[in-house]
mmCIF file of the N, C-alpha and C atoms, coordinates in Angstrom:
data_MODEL
# 
_entry.id   MODEL 
# 
loop_
_atom_site.group_PDB 
_atom_site.id 
_atom_site.type_symbol 
_atom_site.label_atom_id 
_atom_site.label_alt_id 
_atom_site.label_comp_id 
_atom_site.label_asym_id 
_atom_site.label_entity_id 
_atom_site.label_seq_id 
_atom_site.pdbx_PDB_ins_code 
_atom_site.Cartn_x 
_atom_site.Cartn_y 
_atom_site.Cartn_z 
_atom_site.occupancy 
_atom_site.B_iso_or_equiv 
_atom_site.pdbx_formal_charge 
_atom_site.auth_seq_id 
_atom_site.auth_comp_id 
_atom_site.auth_asym_id 
_atom_site.auth_atom_id 
_atom_site.pdbx_PDB_model_num 
ATOM 1   N N  . MET A 1 1  ? 22.471 -13.521 -20.426 1.00 0.00 ? 1  MET A N  1 
ATOM 2   C CA . MET A 1 1  ? 21.773 -13.447 -19.166 1.00 0.00 ? 1  MET A CA 1 
ATOM 3   C C  . MET A 1 1  ? 20.283 -13.638 -19.381 1.00 0.00 ? 1  MET A C  1 
ATOM 4   N N  . ASP A 1 2  ? 19.635 -14.325 -18.446 1.00 0.00 ? 2  ASP A N  1 
ATOM 5   C CA . ASP A 1 2  ? 18.185 -14.428 -18.476 1.00 0.00 ? 2  ASP A CA 1 
ATOM 6   C C  . ASP A 1 2  ? 17.604 -13.062 -18.110 1.00 0.00 ? 2  ASP A C  1 
ATOM 7   N N  . SER A 1 3  ? 16.292 -12.983 -18.040 1.00 0.00 ? 3  SER A N  1 
ATOM 8   C CA . SER A 1 3  ? 15.625 -11.731 -17.717 1.00 0.00 ? 3  SER A CA 1 
ATOM 9   C C  . SER A 1 3  ? 16.039 -11.218 -16.339 1.00 0.00 ? 3  SER A C  1 
ATOM 10  N N  . VAL A 1 4  ? 16.509 -9.990  -16.299 1.00 0.00 ? 4  VAL A N  1 
ATOM 11  C CA . VAL A 1 4  ? 16.951 -9.350  -15.062 1.00 0.00 ? 4  VAL A CA 1 
ATOM 12  C C  . VAL A 1 4  ? 16.123 -8.097  -14.870 1.00 0.00 ? 4  VAL A C  1 
ATOM 13  N N  . ASN A 1 5  ? 15.543 -7.943  -13.683 1.00 0.00 ? 5  ASN A N  1 
ATOM 14  C CA . ASN A 1 5  ? 14.799 -6.728  -13.342 1.00 0.00 ? 5  ASN A CA 1 
ATOM 15  C C  . ASN A 1 5  ? 15.704 -5.793  -12.563 1.00 0.00 ? 5  ASN A C  1 
ATOM 16  N N  . MET A 1 6  ? 15.570 -4.505  -12.827 1.00 0.00 ? 6  MET A N  1 
ATOM 17  C CA . MET A 1 6  ? 16.373 -3.499  -12.134 1.00 0.00 ? 6  MET A CA 1 
ATOM 18  C C  . MET A 1 6  ? 15.453 -2.625  -11.281 1.00 0.00 ? 6  MET A C  1 
ATOM 19  N N  . LEU A 1 7  ? 15.843 -2.446  -10.034 1.00 0.00 ? 7  LEU A N  1 
ATOM 20  C CA . LEU A 1 7  ? 15.128 -1.575  -9.110  1.00 0.00 ? 7  LEU A CA 1 
ATOM 21  C C  . LEU A 1 7  ? 16.060 -0.437  -8.717  1.00 0.00 ? 7  LEU A C  1 
ATOM 22  N N  . VAL A 1 8  ? 15.532 0.780   -8.665  1.00 0.00 ? 8  VAL A N  1 
ATOM 23  C CA . VAL A 1 8  ? 16.344 1.948   -8.348  1.00 0.00 ? 8  VAL A CA 1 
ATOM 24  C C  . VAL A 1 8  ? 15.748 2.652   -7.140  1.00 0.00 ? 8  VAL A C  1 
ATOM 25  N N  . SER A 1 9  ? 16.597 2.984   -6.167  1.00 0.00 ? 9  SER A N  1 
ATOM 26  C CA . SER A 1 9  ? 16.143 3.728   -4.992  1.00 0.00 ? 9  SER A CA 1 
ATOM 27  C C  . SER A 1 9  ? 15.976 5.197   -5.359  1.00 0.00 ? 9  SER A C  1 
ATOM 28  N N  . GLY A 1 10 ? 15.467 5.967   -4.428  1.00 0.00 ? 10 GLY A N  1 
ATOM 29  C CA . GLY A 1 10 ? 15.483 7.414   -4.563  1.00 0.00 ? 10 GLY A CA 1 
ATOM 30  C C  . GLY A 1 10 ? 16.907 7.904   -4.334  1.00 0.00 ? 10 GLY A C  1 
ATOM 31  N N  . ILE A 1 11 ? 17.120 9.202   -4.509  1.00 0.00 ? 11 ILE A N  1 
ATOM 32  C CA . ILE A 1 11 ? 18.434 9.798   -4.254  1.00 0.00 ? 11 ILE A CA 1 
ATOM 33  C C  . ILE A 1 11 ? 18.718 9.749   -2.759  1.00 0.00 ? 11 ILE A C  1 
ATOM 34  N N  . ILE A 1 12 ? 19.919 9.330   -2.429  1.00 0.00 ? 12 ILE A N  1 
ATOM 35  C CA . ILE A 1 12 ? 20.362 9.267   -1.042  1.00 0.00 ? 12 ILE A CA 1 
ATOM 36  C C  . ILE A 1 12 ? 21.416 10.357  -0.856  1.00 0.00 ? 12 ILE A C  1 
ATOM 37  N N  . ASN A 1 13 ? 21.225 11.183  0.160   1.00 0.00 ? 13 ASN A N  1 
ATOM 38  C CA . ASN A 1 13 ? 22.195 12.217  0.513   1.00 0.00 ? 13 ASN A CA 1 
ATOM 39  C C  . ASN A 1 13 ? 22.831 11.810  1.827   1.00 0.00 ? 13 ASN A C  1 
ATOM 40  N N  . LYS A 1 14 ? 24.108 11.474  1.778   1.00 0.00 ? 14 LYS A N  1 
ATOM 41  C CA . LYS A 1 14 ? 24.787 11.028  2.986   1.00 0.00 ? 14 LYS A CA 1 
ATOM 42  C C  . LYS A 1 14 ? 26.218 11.548  2.974   1.00 0.00 ? 14 LYS A C  1 
ATOM 43  N N  . GLU A 1 15 ? 26.587 12.234  4.039   1.00 0.00 ? 15 GLU A N  1 
ATOM 44  C CA . GLU A 1 15 ? 27.936 12.756  4.194   1.00 0.00 ? 15 GLU A CA 1 
ATOM 45  C C  . GLU A 1 15 ? 28.363 13.591  2.990   1.00 0.00 ? 15 GLU A C  1 
ATOM 46  N N  . GLY A 1 16 ? 27.455 14.457  2.527   1.00 0.00 ? 16 GLY A N  1 
ATOM 47  C CA . GLY A 1 16 ? 27.757 15.335  1.405   1.00 0.00 ? 16 GLY A CA 1 
ATOM 48  C C  . GLY A 1 16 ? 27.827 14.654  0.057   1.00 0.00 ? 16 GLY A C  1 
ATOM 49  N N  . ARG A 1 17 ? 27.362 13.441  -0.023  1.00 0.00 ? 17 ARG A N  1 
ATOM 50  C CA . ARG A 1 17 ? 27.413 12.661  -1.264  1.00 0.00 ? 17 ARG A CA 1 
ATOM 51  C C  . ARG A 1 17 ? 26.004 12.302  -1.712  1.00 0.00 ? 17 ARG A C  1 
ATOM 52  N N  . ARG A 1 18 ? 25.759 12.391  -3.014  1.00 0.00 ? 18 ARG A N  1 
ATOM 53  C CA . ARG A 1 18 ? 24.458 12.023  -3.595  1.00 0.00 ? 18 ARG A CA 1 
ATOM 54  C C  . ARG A 1 18 ? 24.641 10.784  -4.466  1.00 0.00 ? 18 ARG A C  1 
ATOM 55  N N  . TYR A 1 19 ? 23.833 9.769   -4.178  1.00 0.00 ? 19 TYR A N  1 
ATOM 56  C CA . TYR A 1 19 ? 23.928 8.537   -4.954  1.00 0.00 ? 19 TYR A CA 1 
ATOM 57  C C  . TYR A 1 19 ? 22.595 7.805   -4.892  1.00 0.00 ? 19 TYR A C  1 
ATOM 58  N N  . ALA A 1 20 ? 22.500 6.737   -5.671  1.00 0.00 ? 20 ALA A N  1 
ATOM 59  C CA . ALA A 1 20 ? 21.309 5.884   -5.665  1.00 0.00 ? 20 ALA A CA 1 
ATOM 60  C C  . ALA A 1 20 ? 21.767 4.437   -5.559  1.00 0.00 ? 20 ALA A C  1 
ATOM 61  N N  . ARG A 1 21 ? 20.954 3.632   -4.909  1.00 0.00 ? 21 ARG A N  1 
ATOM 62  C CA . ARG A 1 21 ? 21.195 2.195   -4.831  1.00 0.00 ? 21 ARG A CA 1 
ATOM 63  C C  . ARG A 1 21 ? 20.454 1.531   -5.987  1.00 0.00 ? 21 ARG A C  1 
ATOM 64  N N  . VAL A 1 22 ? 21.079 0.552   -6.604  1.00 0.00 ? 22 VAL A N  1 
ATOM 65  C CA . VAL A 1 22 ? 20.490 -0.175  -7.717  1.00 0.00 ? 22 VAL A CA 1 
ATOM 66  C C  . VAL A 1 22 ? 20.534 -1.664  -7.387  1.00 0.00 ? 22 VAL A C  1 
ATOM 67  N N  . SER A 1 23 ? 19.411 -2.346  -7.585  1.00 0.00 ? 23 SER A N  1 
ATOM 68  C CA . SER A 1 23 ? 19.346 -3.788  -7.377  1.00 0.00 ? 23 SER A CA 1 
ATOM 69  C C  . SER A 1 23 ? 18.957 -4.457  -8.681  1.00 0.00 ? 23 SER A C  1 
ATOM 70  N N  . PHE A 1 24 ? 19.675 -5.511  -9.006  1.00 0.00 ? 24 PHE A N  1 
ATOM 71  C CA . PHE A 1 24 ? 19.365 -6.341  -10.162 1.00 0.00 ? 24 PHE A CA 1 
ATOM 72  C C  . PHE A 1 24 ? 18.896 -7.684  -9.624  1.00 0.00 ? 24 PHE A C  1 
ATOM 73  N N  . VAL A 1 25 ? 17.709 -8.108  -10.055 1.00 0.00 ? 25 VAL A N  1 
ATOM 74  C CA . VAL A 1 25 ? 17.113 -9.338  -9.538  1.00 0.00 ? 25 VAL A CA 1 
ATOM 75  C C  . VAL A 1 25 ? 16.797 -10.270 -10.700 1.00 0.00 ? 25 VAL A C  1 
ATOM 76  N N  . ARG A 1 26 ? 17.208 -11.533 -10.533 1.00 0.00 ? 26 ARG A N  1 
ATOM 77  C CA . ARG A 1 26 ? 16.929 -12.573 -11.525 1.00 0.00 ? 26 ARG A CA 1 
ATOM 78  C C  . ARG A 1 26 ? 16.577 -13.828 -10.727 1.00 0.00 ? 26 ARG A C  1 
ATOM 79  N N  . GLY A 1 27 ? 15.288 -14.099 -10.591 1.00 0.00 ? 27 GLY A N  1 
ATOM 80  C CA . GLY A 1 27 ? 14.876 -15.230 -9.757  1.00 0.00 ? 27 GLY A CA 1 
ATOM 81  C C  . GLY A 1 27 ? 15.363 -15.020 -8.333  1.00 0.00 ? 27 GLY A C  1 
ATOM 82  N N  . ASN A 1 28 ? 16.187 -15.959 -7.829  1.00 0.00 ? 28 ASN A N  1 
ATOM 83  C CA . ASN A 1 28 ? 16.755 -15.827 -6.485  1.00 0.00 ? 28 ASN A CA 1 
ATOM 84  C C  . ASN A 1 28 ? 18.104 -15.126 -6.489  1.00 0.00 ? 28 ASN A C  1 
ATOM 85  N N  . ASP A 1 29 ? 18.613 -14.759 -7.657  1.00 0.00 ? 29 ASP A N  1 
ATOM 86  C CA . ASP A 1 29 ? 19.903 -14.079 -7.770  1.00 0.00 ? 29 ASP A CA 1 
ATOM 87  C C  . ASP A 1 29 ? 19.711 -12.587 -7.567  1.00 0.00 ? 29 ASP A C  1 
ATOM 88  N N  . ILE A 1 30 ? 20.675 -11.957 -6.880  1.00 0.00 ? 30 ILE A N  1 
ATOM 89  C CA . ILE A 1 30 ? 20.603 -10.520 -6.658  1.00 0.00 ? 30 ILE A CA 1 
ATOM 90  C C  . ILE A 1 30 ? 21.986 -9.907  -6.717  1.00 0.00 ? 30 ILE A C  1 
ATOM 91  N N  . ALA A 1 31 ? 22.054 -8.720  -7.291  1.00 0.00 ? 31 ALA A N  1 
ATOM 92  C CA . ALA A 1 31 ? 23.278 -7.927  -7.297  1.00 0.00 ? 31 ALA A CA 1 
ATOM 93  C C  . ALA A 1 31 ? 22.876 -6.506  -6.929  1.00 0.00 ? 31 ALA A C  1 
ATOM 94  N N  . GLU A 1 32 ? 23.611 -5.908  -6.007  1.00 0.00 ? 32 GLU A N  1 
ATOM 95  C CA . GLU A 1 32 ? 23.300 -4.555  -5.553  1.00 0.00 ? 32 GLU A CA 1 
ATOM 96  C C  . GLU A 1 32 ? 24.504 -3.662  -5.763  1.00 0.00 ? 32 GLU A C  1 
ATOM 97  N N  . GLY A 1 33 ? 24.240 -2.453  -6.226  1.00 0.00 ? 33 GLY A N  1 
ATOM 98  C CA . GLY A 1 33 ? 25.336 -1.536  -6.492  1.00 0.00 ? 33 GLY A CA 1 
ATOM 99  C C  . GLY A 1 33 ? 24.965 -0.100  -6.232  1.00 0.00 ? 33 GLY A C  1 
ATOM 100 N N  . ILE A 1 34 ? 25.913 0.774   -6.538  1.00 0.00 ? 34 ILE A N  1 
ATOM 101 C CA . ILE A 1 34 ? 25.776 2.206   -6.301  1.00 0.00 ? 34 ILE A CA 1 
ATOM 102 C C  . ILE A 1 34 ? 26.035 2.946   -7.601  1.00 0.00 ? 34 ILE A C  1 
ATOM 103 N N  . VAL A 1 35 ? 25.198 3.939   -7.868  1.00 0.00 ? 35 VAL A N  1 
ATOM 104 C CA . VAL A 1 35 ? 25.383 4.835   -9.006  1.00 0.00 ? 35 VAL A CA 1 
ATOM 105 C C  . VAL A 1 35 ? 25.521 6.235   -8.419  1.00 0.00 ? 35 VAL A C  1 
ATOM 106 N N  . PRO A 1 36 ? 26.446 7.055   -8.795  1.00 0.00 ? 36 PRO A N  1 
ATOM 107 C CA . PRO A 1 36 ? 27.127 7.048   -10.086 1.00 0.00 ? 36 PRO A CA 1 
ATOM 108 C C  . PRO A 1 36 ? 28.415 6.228   -10.140 1.00 0.00 ? 36 PRO A C  1 
ATOM 109 N N  . ASP A 1 37 ? 28.838 5.627   -9.030  1.00 0.00 ? 37 ASP A N  1 
ATOM 110 C CA . ASP A 1 37 ? 30.100 4.873   -9.014  1.00 0.00 ? 37 ASP A CA 1 
ATOM 111 C C  . ASP A 1 37 ? 30.104 3.721   -10.015 1.00 0.00 ? 37 ASP A C  1 
ATOM 112 N N  . GLY A 1 38 ? 28.960 3.052   -10.179 1.00 0.00 ? 38 GLY A N  1 
ATOM 113 C CA . GLY A 1 38 ? 28.887 1.914   -11.095 1.00 0.00 ? 38 GLY A CA 1 
ATOM 114 C C  . GLY A 1 38 ? 29.595 0.693   -10.562 1.00 0.00 ? 38 GLY A C  1 
ATOM 115 N N  . ILE A 1 39 ? 29.499 0.487   -9.248  1.00 0.00 ? 39 ILE A N  1 
ATOM 116 C CA . ILE A 1 39 ? 30.174 -0.644  -8.611  1.00 0.00 ? 39 ILE A CA 1 
ATOM 117 C C  . ILE A 1 39 ? 29.154 -1.533  -7.917  1.00 0.00 ? 39 ILE A C  1 
ATOM 118 N N  . VAL A 1 40 ? 29.219 -2.828  -8.167  1.00 0.00 ? 40 VAL A N  1 
ATOM 119 C CA . VAL A 1 40 ? 28.395 -3.799  -7.457  1.00 0.00 ? 40 VAL A CA 1 
ATOM 120 C C  . VAL A 1 40 ? 29.108 -4.093  -6.143  1.00 0.00 ? 40 VAL A C  1 
ATOM 121 N N  . ASP A 1 41 ? 28.400 -3.871  -5.016  1.00 0.00 ? 41 ASP A N  1 
ATOM 122 C CA . ASP A 1 41 ? 29.025 -4.089  -3.710  1.00 0.00 ? 41 ASP A CA 1 
ATOM 123 C C  . ASP A 1 41 ? 28.487 -5.328  -2.992  1.00 0.00 ? 41 ASP A C  1 
ATOM 124 N N  . HIS A 1 42 ? 27.496 -5.989  -3.580  1.00 0.00 ? 42 HIS A N  1 
ATOM 125 C CA . HIS A 1 42 ? 26.972 -7.229  -3.014  1.00 0.00 ? 42 HIS A CA 1 
ATOM 126 C C  . HIS A 1 42 ? 26.328 -8.024  -4.144  1.00 0.00 ? 42 HIS A C  1 
ATOM 127 N N  . ALA A 1 43 ? 26.635 -9.315  -4.214  1.00 0.00 ? 43 ALA A N  1 
ATOM 128 C CA . ALA A 1 43 ? 26.030 -10.150 -5.258  1.00 0.00 ? 43 ALA A CA 1 
ATOM 129 C C  . ALA A 1 43 ? 25.938 -11.590 -4.788  1.00 0.00 ? 43 ALA A C  1 
ATOM 130 N N  . GLU A 1 44 ? 24.855 -12.225 -5.165  1.00 0.00 ? 44 GLU A N  1 
ATOM 131 C CA . GLU A 1 44 ? 24.648 -13.650 -4.921  1.00 0.00 ? 44 GLU A CA 1 
ATOM 132 C C  . GLU A 1 44 ? 24.013 -14.249 -6.163  1.00 0.00 ? 44 GLU A C  1 
ATOM 133 N N  . GLY A 1 45 ? 24.653 -15.261 -6.727  1.00 0.00 ? 45 GLY A N  1 
ATOM 134 C CA . GLY A 1 45 ? 24.084 -15.981 -7.859  1.00 0.00 ? 45 GLY A CA 1 
ATOM 135 C C  . GLY A 1 45 ? 24.521 -15.487 -9.221  1.00 0.00 ? 45 GLY A C  1 
ATOM 136 N N  . PHE A 1 46 ? 25.157 -14.324 -9.310  1.00 0.00 ? 46 PHE A N  1 
ATOM 137 C CA . PHE A 1 46 ? 25.659 -13.805 -10.580 1.00 0.00 ? 46 PHE A CA 1 
ATOM 138 C C  . PHE A 1 46 ? 27.131 -14.186 -10.724 1.00 0.00 ? 46 PHE A C  1 
ATOM 139 N N  . SER A 1 47 ? 27.541 -14.539 -11.928 1.00 0.00 ? 47 SER A N  1 
ATOM 140 C CA . SER A 1 47 ? 28.948 -14.869 -12.180 1.00 0.00 ? 47 SER A CA 1 
ATOM 141 C C  . SER A 1 47 ? 29.781 -13.585 -12.207 1.00 0.00 ? 47 SER A C  1 
ATOM 142 N N  . ASP A 1 48 ? 31.106 -13.738 -12.130 1.00 0.00 ? 48 ASP A N  1 
ATOM 143 C CA . ASP A 1 48 ? 31.997 -12.581 -12.209 1.00 0.00 ? 48 ASP A CA 1 
ATOM 144 C C  . ASP A 1 48 ? 31.812 -11.838 -13.527 1.00 0.00 ? 48 ASP A C  1 
ATOM 145 N N  . ASP A 1 49 ? 31.619 -12.568 -14.606 1.00 0.00 ? 49 ASP A N  1 
ATOM 146 C CA . ASP A 1 49 ? 31.408 -11.939 -15.910 1.00 0.00 ? 49 ASP A CA 1 
ATOM 147 C C  . ASP A 1 49 ? 30.100 -11.142 -15.927 1.00 0.00 ? 49 ASP A C  1 
ATOM 148 N N  . GLU A 1 50 ? 29.060 -11.703 -15.345 1.00 0.00 ? 50 GLU A N  1 
ATOM 149 C CA . GLU A 1 50 ? 27.775 -10.991 -15.284 1.00 0.00 ? 50 GLU A CA 1 
ATOM 150 C C  . GLU A 1 50 ? 27.891 -9.735  -14.433 1.00 0.00 ? 50 GLU A C  1 
ATOM 151 N N  . ILE A 1 51 ? 28.606 -9.810  -13.335 1.00 0.00 ? 51 ILE A N  1 
ATOM 152 C CA . ILE A 1 51 ? 28.804 -8.633  -12.473 1.00 0.00 ? 51 ILE A CA 1 
ATOM 153 C C  . ILE A 1 51 ? 29.561 -7.553  -13.240 1.00 0.00 ? 51 ILE A C  1 
ATOM 154 N N  . PHE A 1 52 ? 30.583 -7.947  -13.997 1.00 0.00 ? 52 PHE A N  1 
ATOM 155 C CA . PHE A 1 52 ? 31.322 -7.003  -14.838 1.00 0.00 ? 52 PHE A CA 1 
ATOM 156 C C  . PHE A 1 52 ? 30.376 -6.292  -15.800 1.00 0.00 ? 52 PHE A C  1 
ATOM 157 N N  . LYS A 1 53 ? 29.479 -7.057  -16.425 1.00 0.00 ? 53 LYS A N  1 
ATOM 158 C CA . LYS A 1 53 ? 28.518 -6.471  -17.371 1.00 0.00 ? 53 LYS A CA 1 
ATOM 159 C C  . LYS A 1 53 ? 27.527 -5.548  -16.674 1.00 0.00 ? 53 LYS A C  1 
ATOM 160 N N  . LEU A 1 54 ? 27.081 -5.905  -15.468 1.00 0.00 ? 54 LEU A N  1 
ATOM 161 C CA . LEU A 1 54 ? 26.161 -5.046  -14.718 1.00 0.00 ? 54 LEU A CA 1 
ATOM 162 C C  . LEU A 1 54 ? 26.852 -3.743  -14.326 1.00 0.00 ? 54 LEU A C  1 
ATOM 163 N N  . GLU A 1 55 ? 28.112 -3.821  -13.913 1.00 0.00 ? 55 GLU A N  1 
ATOM 164 C CA . GLU A 1 55 ? 28.854 -2.605  -13.557 1.00 0.00 ? 55 GLU A CA 1 
ATOM 165 C C  . GLU A 1 55 ? 29.040 -1.712  -14.787 1.00 0.00 ? 55 GLU A C  1 
ATOM 166 N N  . ARG A 1 56 ? 29.363 -2.323  -15.911 1.00 0.00 ? 56 ARG A N  1 
ATOM 167 C CA . ARG A 1 56 ? 29.497 -1.542  -17.141 1.00 0.00 ? 56 ARG A CA 1 
ATOM 168 C C  . ARG A 1 56 ? 28.168 -0.874  -17.498 1.00 0.00 ? 56 ARG A C  1 
ATOM 169 N N  . TYR A 1 57 ? 27.077 -1.615  -17.359 1.00 0.00 ? 57 TYR A N  1 
ATOM 170 C CA . TYR A 1 57 ? 25.753 -1.053  -17.636 1.00 0.00 ? 57 TYR A CA 1 
ATOM 171 C C  . TYR A 1 57 ? 25.485 0.161   -16.742 1.00 0.00 ? 57 TYR A C  1 
ATOM 172 N N  . MET A 1 58 ? 25.766 0.035   -15.446 1.00 0.00 ? 58 MET A N  1 
ATOM 173 C CA . MET A 1 58 ? 25.521 1.151   -14.522 1.00 0.00 ? 58 MET A CA 1 
ATOM 174 C C  . MET A 1 58 ? 26.372 2.363   -14.879 1.00 0.00 ? 58 MET A C  1 
ATOM 175 N N  . ARG A 1 59 ? 27.637 2.156   -15.226 1.00 0.00 ? 59 ARG A N  1 
ATOM 176 C CA . ARG A 1 59 ? 28.514 3.275   -15.589 1.00 0.00 ? 59 ARG A CA 1 
ATOM 177 C C  . ARG A 1 59 ? 28.044 3.945   -16.876 1.00 0.00 ? 59 ARG A C  1 
ATOM 178 N N  . GLU A 1 60 ? 27.685 3.142   -17.876 1.00 0.00 ? 60 GLU A N  1 
ATOM 179 C CA . GLU A 1 60 ? 27.280 3.690   -19.171 1.00 0.00 ? 60 GLU A CA 1 
ATOM 180 C C  . GLU A 1 60 ? 25.925 4.386   -19.116 1.00 0.00 ? 60 GLU A C  1 
ATOM 181 N N  . ASN A 1 61 ? 25.096 4.020   -18.136 1.00 0.00 ? 61 ASN A N  1 
ATOM 182 C CA . ASN A 1 61 ? 23.738 4.577   -18.051 1.00 0.00 ? 61 ASN A CA 1 
ATOM 183 C C  . ASN A 1 61 ? 23.514 5.360   -16.759 1.00 0.00 ? 61 ASN A C  1 
ATOM 184 N N  . ARG A 1 62 ? 24.601 5.807   -16.118 1.00 0.00 ? 62 ARG A N  1 
ATOM 185 C CA . ARG A 1 62 ? 24.471 6.472   -14.812 1.00 0.00 ? 62 ARG A CA 1 
ATOM 186 C C  . ARG A 1 62 ? 23.565 7.703   -14.865 1.00 0.00 ? 62 ARG A C  1 
ATOM 187 N N  . GLY A 1 63 ? 23.621 8.460   -15.944 1.00 0.00 ? 63 GLY A N  1 
ATOM 188 C CA . GLY A 1 63 ? 22.772 9.646   -16.052 1.00 0.00 ? 63 GLY A CA 1 
ATOM 189 C C  . GLY A 1 63 ? 21.295 9.293   -16.028 1.00 0.00 ? 63 GLY A C  1 
ATOM 190 N N  . GLU A 1 64 ? 20.901 8.303   -16.820 1.00 0.00 ? 64 GLU A N  1 
ATOM 191 C CA . GLU A 1 64 ? 19.497 7.882   -16.871 1.00 0.00 ? 64 GLU A CA 1 
ATOM 192 C C  . GLU A 1 64 ? 19.066 7.243   -15.555 1.00 0.00 ? 64 GLU A C  1 
ATOM 193 N N  . ILE A 1 65 ? 19.953 6.474   -14.944 1.00 0.00 ? 65 ILE A N  1 
ATOM 194 C CA . ILE A 1 65 ? 19.612 5.826   -13.670 1.00 0.00 ? 65 ILE A CA 1 
ATOM 195 C C  . ILE A 1 65 ? 19.442 6.879   -12.574 1.00 0.00 ? 65 ILE A C  1 
ATOM 196 N N  . MET A 1 66 ? 20.323 7.880   -12.535 1.00 0.00 ? 66 MET A N  1 
ATOM 197 C CA . MET A 1 66 ? 20.182 8.941   -11.533 1.00 0.00 ? 66 MET A CA 1 
ATOM 198 C C  . MET A 1 66 ? 18.894 9.737   -11.776 1.00 0.00 ? 66 MET A C  1 
ATOM 199 N N  . GLU A 1 67 ? 18.521 9.918   -13.030 1.00 0.00 ? 67 GLU A N  1 
ATOM 200 C CA . GLU A 1 67 ? 17.256 10.607  -13.332 1.00 0.00 ? 67 GLU A CA 1 
ATOM 201 C C  . GLU A 1 67 ? 16.079 9.782   -12.833 1.00 0.00 ? 67 GLU A C  1 
ATOM 202 N N  . GLN A 1 68 ? 16.114 8.461   -13.007 1.00 0.00 ? 68 GLN A N  1 
ATOM 203 C CA . GLN A 1 68 ? 15.061 7.598   -12.460 1.00 0.00 ? 68 GLN A CA 1 
ATOM 204 C C  . GLN A 1 68 ? 15.004 7.753   -10.945 1.00 0.00 ? 68 GLN A C  1 
ATOM 205 N N  . ALA A 1 69 ? 16.170 7.803   -10.309 1.00 0.00 ? 69 ALA A N  1 
ATOM 206 C CA . ALA A 1 69 ? 16.224 7.935   -8.848  1.00 0.00 ? 69 ALA A CA 1 
ATOM 207 C C  . ALA A 1 69 ? 15.612 9.256   -8.398  1.00 0.00 ? 69 ALA A C  1 
ATOM 208 N N  . ARG A 1 70 ? 15.819 10.322  -9.169  1.00 0.00 ? 70 ARG A N  1 
ATOM 209 C CA . ARG A 1 70 ? 15.233 11.629  -8.822  1.00 0.00 ? 70 ARG A CA 1 
ATOM 210 C C  . ARG A 1 70 ? 13.698 11.596  -8.880  1.00 0.00 ? 70 ARG A C  1 
ATOM 211 N N  . GLN A 1 71 ? 13.151 10.702  -9.699  1.00 0.00 ? 71 GLN A N  1 
ATOM 212 C CA . GLN A 1 71 ? 11.699 10.606  -9.861  1.00 0.00 ? 71 GLN A CA 1 
ATOM 213 C C  . GLN A 1 71 ? 11.037 9.780   -8.759  1.00 0.00 ? 71 GLN A C  1 
ATOM 214 N N  . VAL A 1 72 ? 11.836 9.048   -7.983  1.00 0.00 ? 72 VAL A N  1 
ATOM 215 C CA . VAL A 1 72 ? 11.289 8.181   -6.938  1.00 0.00 ? 72 VAL A CA 1 
ATOM 216 C C  . VAL A 1 72 ? 10.847 9.029   -5.754  1.00 0.00 ? 72 VAL A C  1 
ATOM 217 N N  . ASN A 1 73 ? 9.622  8.796   -5.306  1.00 0.00 ? 73 ASN A N  1 
ATOM 218 C CA . ASN A 1 73 ? 9.094  9.468   -4.123  1.00 0.00 ? 73 ASN A CA 1 
ATOM 219 C C  . ASN A 1 73 ? 8.879  8.379   -3.062  1.00 0.00 ? 73 ASN A C  1 
ATOM 220 N N  . PRO A 1 74 ? 9.839  8.223   -2.135  1.00 0.00 ? 74 PRO A N  1 
ATOM 221 C CA . PRO A 1 74 ? 9.761  7.112   -1.174  1.00 0.00 ? 74 PRO A CA 1 
ATOM 222 C C  . PRO A 1 74 ? 8.482  7.099   -0.345  1.00 0.00 ? 74 PRO A C  1 
ATOM 223 N N  . LEU A 1 75 ? 8.021  8.254   0.105   1.00 0.00 ? 75 LEU A N  1 
ATOM 224 C CA . LEU A 1 75 ? 6.815  8.306   0.931   1.00 0.00 ? 75 LEU A CA 1 
ATOM 225 C C  . LEU A 1 75 ? 5.587  7.873   0.126   1.00 0.00 ? 75 LEU A C  1 
ATOM 226 N N  . LYS A 1 76 ? 5.489  8.375   -1.088  1.00 0.00 ? 76 LYS A N  1 
ATOM 227 C CA . LYS A 1 76 ? 4.375  8.012   -1.959  1.00 0.00 ? 76 LYS A CA 1 
ATOM 228 C C  . LYS A 1 76 ? 4.396  6.503   -2.240  1.00 0.00 ? 76 LYS A C  1 
ATOM 229 N N  . ASN A 1 77 ? 5.572  5.947   -2.517  1.00 0.00 ? 77 ASN A N  1 
ATOM 230 C CA . ASN A 1 77 ? 5.686  4.519   -2.774  1.00 0.00 ? 77 ASN A CA 1 
ATOM 231 C C  . ASN A 1 77 ? 5.336  3.696   -1.539  1.00 0.00 ? 77 ASN A C  1 
ATOM 232 N N  . TRP A 1 78 ? 5.789  4.144   -0.381  1.00 0.00 ? 78 TRP A N  1 
ATOM 233 C CA . TRP A 1 78 ? 5.540  3.438   0.864   1.00 0.00 ? 78 TRP A CA 1 
ATOM 234 C C  . TRP A 1 78 ? 4.040  3.409   1.171   1.00 0.00 ? 78 TRP A C  1 
ATOM 235 N N  . LEU A 1 79 ? 3.352  4.517   0.880   1.00 0.00 ? 79 LEU A N  1 
ATOM 236 C CA . LEU A 1 79 ? 1.920  4.598   1.128   1.00 0.00 ? 79 LEU A CA 1 
ATOM 237 C C  . LEU A 1 79 ? 1.096  3.922   0.027   1.00 0.00 ? 79 LEU A C  1 
ATOM 238 N N  . GLY A 1 80 ? 1.755  3.551   -1.069  1.00 0.00 ? 80 GLY A N  1 
ATOM 239 C CA . GLY A 1 80 ? 1.058  2.878   -2.165  1.00 0.00 ? 80 GLY A CA 1 
ATOM 240 C C  . GLY A 1 80 ? 0.209  3.809   -2.992  1.00 0.00 ? 80 GLY A C  1 
ATOM 241 N N  . LEU A 1 81 ? 0.581  5.080   -3.040  1.00 0.00 ? 81 LEU A N  1 
ATOM 242 C CA . LEU A 1 81 ? -0.189 6.069   -3.809  1.00 0.00 ? 81 LEU A CA 1 
ATOM 243 C C  . LEU A 1 81 ? 0.285  6.169   -5.232  1.00 0.00 ? 81 LEU A C  1 
# 
């Protein structure tokens, strides 16, 4: 795979469930998924094999990704502080 950037949302609490959204971006290609599930639910431009690898990455690193999500402060980011 070429260089892929990963973006992580803050923790989302919805219907008694805690999760984070993860986006993988490579040029115009994008794959979006959910952690801790480790499932890509939307993708454009990534092959099936690449999506499999991204899902494996999310599952294997779910603890670290959720910790990154806990550090996100949406209001602070929105205000550019």
